[in-house]
N, C-alpha and C positions, 0 to 999 in steps of 0.2 A: 903553502904546505903541499908537499907531494902526496898524491894519492897512492895507496897500495894497489897492487895488481887486483886484489879482490874487490876493492872499491871501484876501480876502473871497469872491471867486468860487470859489477852490479849496476853502475851508471849506464853502461852500454846496453845491458839487458833491459833496463828500464826504458831507455829510448826506443828500443826495438819492439817492446811489448805495450807501450802506452802511447799510441799515436793514432792518427786518423784511420789508416788501413786496418789496424787491429780493432778499433771501435766499430767500424763498418762491418768487419768480418764477424765479430761477436754478436752484434745486433742481427745480422743475417742468419747466423747459426741458430740463435734463439727463435727467430721467426720461423725458420724451416722446421725446427724441432717441434714447435707448437702446431704447425700445419700438419706435419706427419702424424702427431698424436691425434689430432682432430679427425684426420682422414681414416686413420686406423680404427678409431672408435666408431666410424660410420661404415665399416666393412671394406675398406681399401687398404688392408694391411701390407700388401706387396708393393705399394707405390713408394718409391724412393726419391730423394731430391734429384738424382740424376735423370729421372723421367721428366722433370720440368722442362728440359731442353726440347722435348717433343711437344708437350702441351702448350708451352709458351709460344711456340712458332707454328702450330698446326692451324688454329682457327677452326671454325665450324664447317668449312667447305672442304672439298677434296683438294689434295695437293700432292705433288710428286716428291719422291725421296730427294732428288737433287735440289729442289727448292727448299725443302726442310733443312737439309744440311747447310745450304748457303745461309739461310736466315739464322741458324743456330751457330754458325762458324765452327762446324765440326766436319770431319771427313764423311764422305758418303758411306764408307765402311762402318764407321762408328754409329752413324745414324741408322744404317741398316740393321746393325746388331740390336740397338735399342728398340727399333720397330718390331723386330721378330719377337722380342721379349714381351712387348706390350700386346702384340697380336695373340701370343700364346695365353696371356692373362685375360684376353677378351675386351680390351679397351679400344682397339683399332682394328680395321680390316684393310687388307691390301688387295686391290683389284687391278685389272688391266685398264690402262689409260686409253680411252677411245680415240684420242688424238694421236697417240704414238703407242702402238701395240707392244713395243719393247719396254716401255716405262710402266712402273707401278704407281697407282694412285692410292693415296692414304686417306682414310675417312674414319671419323669417330664412330664407334658402335653405340648402342643404347647404354651400355655400361660406361663407355667413355664419356658420353654426354652427362650421365649421372655423376661421374667423377668431377666434371667441370662444375656442375651445379653445387655439388658438395664442397668443392674447393673454394668457390666464391663465398659460401656461408662461413667456412672455417676462416678464411682470410678476414672477413668482416668481424668475426668473433675475436681473432687475435688483435686486430686493430682496436677494437673496443677495450680489450684488456690493457693494451699499452696506453690508450687514452685515459683509462681509469687510474693508471699509475703515474703517468707523466703529464696528463692534461691534454685535451683535444687540441688546444692552440699550439702547444709545443710539437705535438706529432704532426700536425698540419704544416707548421713552419719548417720542420725538418724535411718533410717530403717536398715542399715547395723549393726549399734551398737546394736539395739534391737535384731536382728537375732543372733548376736554373744553372747549376754547375755543369750538369750533363749537357745542357743546351749550349753552353759556352765552349765545351770541349769539342763540339761538332762531331760526335761519334757517328759516322756515316752509316753504320750498320743498324742503328736503332731507328724505329719509325719516329717521324716528327711529332706525332701525337704524344709521345712519352714526355716531351718537354712542354707541351702546350696545354695539358689537362688542367682546367681550373679547379681549385680546391677551396673548400669552405671549412672553417673551424668546427662546424657542427658535425661534419662527417669525415673525420680523418681517415685517409686511405680507403675510403668507401669504394667498393667494387659494385658496379651496376648489376 
């Protein structure tokens, strides 16, 4: 039996909307939304998901803009724009690099360190919520399987620790 054009379109739309990339994207969107809500409730209303590119690559020590941009896989211009915004909001400071007076060194401020601490709490709360809905074993298995797949993909821009972190079902996606 031949399918009508409408049936063909519906089947194609179903294939495009009900697949692994979509599931990963929707899970990620929900996670980000919950983190944003938690941070907003803790006084960090201006933080957006786009800022994660800085905080996920900054670490606790000082680093140069060029290194941050390389780690985040964005242009120096894009990173510079994001850094100006975060500096204006009081999360980072930019100073002269003692090793190269032409370079800027980026550091977290006290407000930035507070954001990091609050973020860890919120992430743990979100993980606890997911564990209560899906079960800690499922959540841990999902994270471990994603680490395994990412490890097999050999994504050279990710730190090796991302695929090596041991997980326990008692603490799904627990952040230290």
